[in-house]
C-alpha positions in Angstrom: 50.0 0.9 31.8 46.0 0.8 32.3 43.7 -1.2 30.1 42.1 1.7 27.4 38.5 0.7 26.6 38.3 0.8 22.7 36.8 3.6 21.3 32.8 3.3 21.3 32.4 1.3 17.9 29.3 2.9 15.7 28.8 0.1 13.2 26.1 -0.7 11.6 24.7 -4.2 12.1 23.2 -6.1 10.0 19.5 -5.5 11.0 19.9 -1.8 10.8 20.9 -2.4 7.3 17.7 -4.9 6.2 15.5 -2.4 7.9 17.1 0.6 5.9 16.5 -1.6 2.6 13.4 -2.6 3.0 12.1 0.4 4.0 13.6 2.5 1.4 13.7 -0.1 -1.5 17.1 -1.1 -3.3 17.2 -1.8 -7.1 19.5 -3.8 -8.7 19.7 -4.0 -12.6 21.5 -5.5 -15.2 22.1 -6.9 -18.9 23.6 -10.2 -20.0 24.4 -10.1 -23.5 25.6 -13.5 -25.3 27.5 -12.5 -28.8 29.2 -14.4 -31.3 31.2 -12.8 -34.1 29.6 -9.5 -32.8 25.8 -10.6 -33.7 23.8 -10.3 -30.6 22.2 -14.0 -30.0 20.3 -13.2 -26.8 19.8 -10.3 -24.3 18.8 -11.0 -20.8 17.5 -8.0 -18.9 17.6 -8.5 -15.2 15.2 -6.2 -13.0 15.3 -6.7 -8.9 13.5 -4.6 -6.4 14.0 -5.5 -2.9 11.7 -3.3 -0.3 8.6 -4.4 2.0 5.5 -4.9 0.9 3.8 -2.0 2.3 6.7 0.2 0.5 5.8 -1.9 -2.6 2.3 -1.0 -2.5 3.0 2.7 -1.6 5.1 2.8 -5.3 2.2 0.9 -7.0 3.8 -2.6 -7.2 1.1 -4.8 -6.1 1.3 -7.1 -8.7 1.1 -10.4 -6.4 -2.4 -9.1 -5.1 -3.8 -10.7 -8.8 -1.2 -13.3 -9.2 -3.1 -16.5 -8.6 0.0 -18.2 -8.3 1.4 -16.4 -5.6 -2.1 -16.3 -3.4 -4.1 -19.4 -4.4 -6.3 -19.6 -1.6 -7.5 -16.0 -2.1 -10.3 -15.5 -4.2 -8.8 -12.8 -7.1 -10.1 -9.4 -6.7 -12.2 -8.2 -10.2 -10.9 -5.0 -11.3 -13.2 -2.6 -12.7 -11.8 -2.8 -16.3 -12.2 -6.8 -16.3 -15.8 -5.4 -15.4 -15.8 -3.2 -18.5 -14.7 -5.6 -20.9 -16.9 -8.3 -20.0 -19.9 -5.9 -20.3 -18.4 -5.4 -23.9 -17.6 -8.6 -24.9 -21.4 -10.1 -23.5 -22.4 -6.6 -25.7 -20.6 -7.6 -29.2 -21.5 -11.7 -28.4 -24.9 -10.1 -28.4 -24.6 -8.0 -31.9 -23.5 -11.1 -33.5 -26.0 -14.0 -32.7 -28.7 -11.0 -34.0 -26.8 -10.8 -37.2 -26.4 -14.2 -37.5 -30.1 -14.9 -36.7 -31.4 -12.0 -39.3 -30.5 -14.3 -42.2 -32.2 -17.3 -41.0 -35.3 -15.2 -40.6 -34.7 -13.8 -43.9 -34.6 -17.1 -45.3 -37.4 -19.0 -44.1 -39.9 -15.8 -44.9 -38.4 -16.5 -48.7 -39.2 -20.4 -48.5 -43.0 -19.9 -47.3 
């Protein structure tokens, strides 16, 4: 009886699976609910996305760029919306200062 080699096994290795998951992405979602006597006491919603950084940026999930805790050595990039809000705050502060200075001027004129 001659020795027969096993048929070629076309299995997927762990590296191939990991490469595919990181390239395409994987979402795991679930809820944990704690109830007592049919009264919901606590709900924890879990959403987990596993993908490569390139894929995350491609789909618009690049929040880690702006999180100081995740990139402490890198200066934070200012978003255009932040600049607009800062300008609005400066303008509002200037208006408040002008409004609060106006009654003082009136009082000074009245005393003279």
